[in-house]
C-alpha positions as CSV (number, residue, x, y, z in Angstrom):
1,M,25.9,65.3,13.7
2,P,29.3,65.2,12.2
3,M,32.1,66.4,14.5
4,P,34.3,69.3,13.5
5,E,37.5,68.3,11.6
6,D,39.8,69.6,14.2
7,S,38.3,67.4,16.9
8,R,39.9,64.4,15.1
9,Q,43.3,66.0,14.6
10,M,46.1,64.9,17.1
11,R,48.0,67.6,19.0
12,L,51.6,67.5,18.7
13,W,52.1,65.9,22.2
14,Q,49.8,63.2,21.0
15,V,51.7,62.7,17.8
16,R,54.9,62.4,19.8
17,R,53.4,59.8,22.1
18,H,52.2,57.6,19.2
19,W,55.5,57.8,17.3
20,D,57.5,57.0,20.4
21,A,55.3,53.9,20.7
22,L,55.9,53.0,17.0
23,A,59.7,53.5,17.5
24,K,59.6,50.9,20.3
25,M,57.4,48.4,18.4
26,D,58.5,48.3,14.8
27,P,60.5,51.5,14.0
28,F,61.8,50.8,10.5
29,F,58.4,49.7,9.2
30,A,56.8,52.7,10.8
31,V,59.1,54.8,8.7
32,L,58.9,52.9,5.5
33,T,55.8,50.8,5.3
34,D,57.0,48.3,2.7
35,P,54.7,45.2,2.3
36,G,56.3,42.2,3.9
37,K,58.5,44.1,6.2
38,E,56.1,44.5,9.1
39,G,57.1,42.9,12.3
40,N,60.8,44.1,12.5
41,K,61.6,42.3,9.1
42,W,63.6,45.2,7.7
43,A,67.4,44.3,7.4
44,I,69.1,47.4,8.8
45,S,71.6,47.7,5.8
46,E,68.7,47.3,3.3
47,F,66.6,49.9,5.0
48,F,69.3,52.6,4.9
49,V,70.3,51.8,1.3
50,T,66.8,52.8,0.1
51,G,67.5,56.2,1.5
52,V,70.7,56.6,-0.5
53,A,69.0,55.9,-3.8
54,E,66.0,58.2,-3.0
55,V,68.1,61.2,-1.9
56,A,70.4,60.9,-4.9
57,R,67.4,61.2,-7.2
58,D,66.1,64.1,-5.3
59,V,69.5,66.0,-5.2
60,E,69.7,65.4,-9.0
61,R,66.3,67.0,-9.4
62,L,67.4,70.0,-7.3
63,E,70.6,70.4,-9.3
64,A,68.5,70.5,-12.5
65,L,66.3,73.2,-11.1
66,A,68.9,75.2,-9.3
67,P,72.4,74.4,-10.8
68,G,75.3,74.8,-8.3
69,F,73.0,75.3,-5.3
70,A,74.8,75.5,-2.0
71,R,75.4,72.3,-0.2
72,E,76.5,73.6,3.2
73,H,73.9,72.6,5.9
74,A,70.7,70.4,5.2
75,L,67.8,69.9,7.5
76,D,65.9,66.7,7.4
77,F,62.5,67.5,9.0
78,G,60.8,64.3,10.4
79,C,64.0,62.3,10.2
80,G,62.5,59.2,12.0
81,A,65.4,56.6,12.2
82,G,67.7,58.7,10.0
83,R,67.1,56.8,6.6
84,L,67.2,60.0,4.5
85,T,69.3,62.0,6.9
86,Q,72.3,59.8,6.5
87,A,71.9,59.8,2.8
88,L,71.8,63.7,2.8
89,G,75.0,63.6,4.7
90,L,76.7,62.2,1.6
91,H,75.8,65.3,-0.3
92,F,76.1,68.2,2.3
93,A,78.9,69.4,4.5
94,R,76.6,69.2,7.4
95,T,73.2,67.5,7.9
96,T,70.8,67.8,10.9
97,G,67.9,65.4,11.4
98,I,65.0,66.6,13.5
99,D,62.0,64.6,14.8
100,I,59.2,64.9,17.4
101,S,59.9,61.4,18.7
102,G,62.8,61.1,21.2
103,H,63.0,57.4,20.6
104,M,63.4,57.8,16.9
105,V,66.1,60.4,17.4
106,E,68.0,57.9,19.7
107,L,67.6,55.2,17.2
108,A,68.9,57.4,14.4
109,G,71.9,58.4,16.3
110,A,72.7,54.8,17.2
111,H,72.8,53.8,13.6
112,C,74.8,56.7,12.2
113,T,78.6,56.9,12.1
114,L,78.9,59.9,9.8
115,P,80.5,62.8,11.8
116,Q,78.8,65.4,9.7
117,V,75.3,64.2,10.7
118,A,73.5,65.1,13.9
119,F,70.0,64.5,15.3
120,V,67.9,66.5,17.6
121,Q,64.4,66.2,19.0
122,N,61.9,69.0,18.6
123,T,58.4,68.8,20.1
124,R,57.4,72.5,19.5
125,P,55.1,73.8,16.7
126,D,58.0,75.9,15.4
127,L,61.8,75.8,14.7
128,R,62.9,78.4,17.1
129,M,65.9,76.3,18.1
130,F,67.4,77.4,14.7
131,A,68.3,80.9,13.8
132,D,67.2,82.6,10.6
133,G,69.2,81.5,7.5
134,S,70.7,78.4,9.1
135,F,70.3,76.0,6.2
136,S,70.9,75.7,2.5
137,L,68.3,73.0,2.2
138,V,65.1,72.1,4.1
139,Y,64.0,68.6,3.1
140,S,61.1,66.5,4.3
141,R,59.4,63.3,3.2
142,I,56.5,61.3,4.4
143,T,56.3,63.4,7.5
144,L,53.9,66.3,7.1
145,Q,51.2,63.9,6.1
146,H,51.0,62.8,9.6
147,I,50.7,66.3,11.2
148,A,47.5,68.3,11.3
149,P,47.3,71.1,8.7
150,R,47.2,73.9,11.3
151,Y,50.8,72.8,12.2
152,T,52.0,72.2,8.6
153,R,51.1,75.7,7.6
154,R,53.2,77.1,10.5
155,Y,56.1,74.8,9.7
156,L,56.1,75.9,6.1
157,R,56.7,79.4,7.2
158,E,59.4,78.2,9.5
159,F,61.1,76.2,6.8
160,V,61.5,79.4,4.7
161,R,62.6,81.4,7.7
162,V,65.5,79.1,8.6
163,L,66.7,78.9,5.0
164,A,69.6,81.1,3.9
165,P,68.9,83.5,1.0
166,G,68.8,81.4,-2.2
167,G,68.4,78.2,-0.1
168,L,66.1,75.5,-1.4
169,L,63.0,73.8,0.1
170,S,61.9,70.3,-0.9
171,V,58.9,68.9,0.9
172,Q,56.3,66.3,0.2
173,I,52.6,67.0,1.2
174,P,49.6,65.0,0.1
175,E,46.9,66.9,-1.7
176,R,44.4,64.0,-1.0
177,V,44.3,61.2,1.4
178,P,41.9,58.3,1.7
179,A,38.6,58.9,3.3
180,G,38.5,58.0,7.0
181,D,36.7,54.9,8.4
182,P,34.4,54.5,10.3
183,P,31.8,57.1,9.2
184,D,31.5,60.3,11.2
185,R,27.9,59.8,12.3
186,L,27.0,58.0,15.4
187,R,24.2,55.6,14.8
188,F,21.8,54.7,17.7
189,S,21.0,51.2,18.6
190,L,18.4,49.7,21.0
191,W,20.7,46.8,21.8
192,P,22.9,48.1,24.7
193,P,26.1,46.1,23.8
194,T,26.0,47.3,20.3
195,M,25.4,50.9,21.4
196,V,28.4,50.7,23.8
197,M,30.6,49.3,21.0
198,R,29.5,52.1,18.6
199,I,30.1,54.8,21.2
200,N,33.6,53.4,22.0
201,R,34.4,53.2,18.3
202,Y,33.1,56.7,17.7
203,I,35.1,58.3,20.6
204,R,38.3,56.5,19.6
205,Y,37.8,57.6,15.9
206,H,37.3,61.3,16.8
207,Y,39.8,61.4,19.6
208,P,42.6,59.0,18.7
209,G,45.3,61.0,20.4
210,W,43.7,60.4,23.8
211,F,44.0,56.6,23.8
212,P,47.5,55.1,24.0
213,G,46.2,51.7,22.8
214,T,47.6,50.7,19.4
215,P,49.7,53.6,17.9
216,K,48.1,55.2,15.0
217,M,49.4,57.2,12.1
218,Q,46.9,59.8,11.2
219,M,46.9,61.1,7.6
220,Y,46.2,64.6,6.5
221,A,46.2,66.5,3.3
222,L,46.8,70.2,2.4
223,S,45.5,71.7,-0.9
224,R,48.0,72.9,-3.5
225,D,46.6,76.4,-3.2
226,E,47.1,76.5,0.6
227,V,50.8,75.3,0.3
228,L,51.6,77.8,-2.6
229,Q,50.0,80.6,-0.6
230,S,52.0,79.8,2.6
231,L,55.3,79.6,0.7
232,A,54.7,82.8,-1.2
233,E,53.8,84.7,2.1
234,A,56.9,83.3,3.8
235,G,59.1,84.6,0.9
236,A,59.7,81.6,-1.3
237,E,59.3,81.2,-5.1
238,V,58.1,77.8,-6.1
239,L,60.3,76.2,-8.8
240,S,58.4,73.0,-9.3
241,V,55.4,71.0,-8.0
242,D,56.0,67.3,-8.9
243,Q,53.8,64.2,-8.5
244,S,55.2,61.5,-6.1
245,E,53.7,58.1,-6.1
246,H,52.9,56.6,-2.8
247,G,50.1,54.1,-2.5
248,N,46.6,55.6,-2.7
249,V,47.8,59.0,-1.5
250,D,48.0,62.0,-4.1
251,N,51.4,63.2,-3.0
252,L,53.0,66.5,-4.3
253,V,56.6,67.5,-3.8
254,Y,57.1,71.2,-3.6
255,I,60.5,72.6,-4.5
256,A,61.0,76.3,-3.7
257,R,63.8,78.8,-3.3
258,K,64.0,81.6,-0.7
259,V,64.0,85.0,-2.3
260,R,63.1,87.3,0.6
261,A,62.4,87.4,4.4
262,G,58.8,86.7,5.1
263,A,56.7,87.5,8.2
264,S,58.2,86.4,11.5
265,L,56.3,84.1,13.8
266,P,55.2,85.7,17.1
267,Y,57.4,83.7,19.5
């Protein structure tokens, strides 16, 4: 019998453990999985330059949708090694990068010399460390796709809460990800070694967060309707939903503006 979907979804403490391990093994490739760069082959300067070009395009898009939007304090959610955080620092008076991995946060700080950029670790399913209306932009790329949907829905509400009135949100969330492998169903075998192998494979597939082994990036999707509903309930109007090419994942970038205060989370 197939297992419930939630049984395969990592809890946040498991996500943190896996990303801490990735940060120790091959941090830049874990953040930007460019073919040919695996095995610590990213040149540091080349890695960070990619962020400058990417953020410049995104800021230009925001300016087209909301001319003259405030550029006071930006939040980069899921900052990793700070590739995009540093680039945001070139466009905003202040920028804060936040990540679940303490090792990534340390790495980001070690490679940043911009005084207007800071990095903090957050392992909670909320952003209670930030007051309402703290930011003029909340920005996130290739991060929410690695977090189970139950957390993403909550973070979306938090993103709007920490935005100042009129502040902008720009986040990327897949609408579809590749089907998982191996299949959900456990097949019986009369040959004991084969059965042991299948049980081991089955358990590791359904409970990946419980096994430190090789760090894994789980992939999750959230439908467009669910994202739009979460943003509307939080008090944001969606300005644009753009396609974003990234491998065989159907990515969407949601750009929204805070227009009212939404429901508060029960801390």
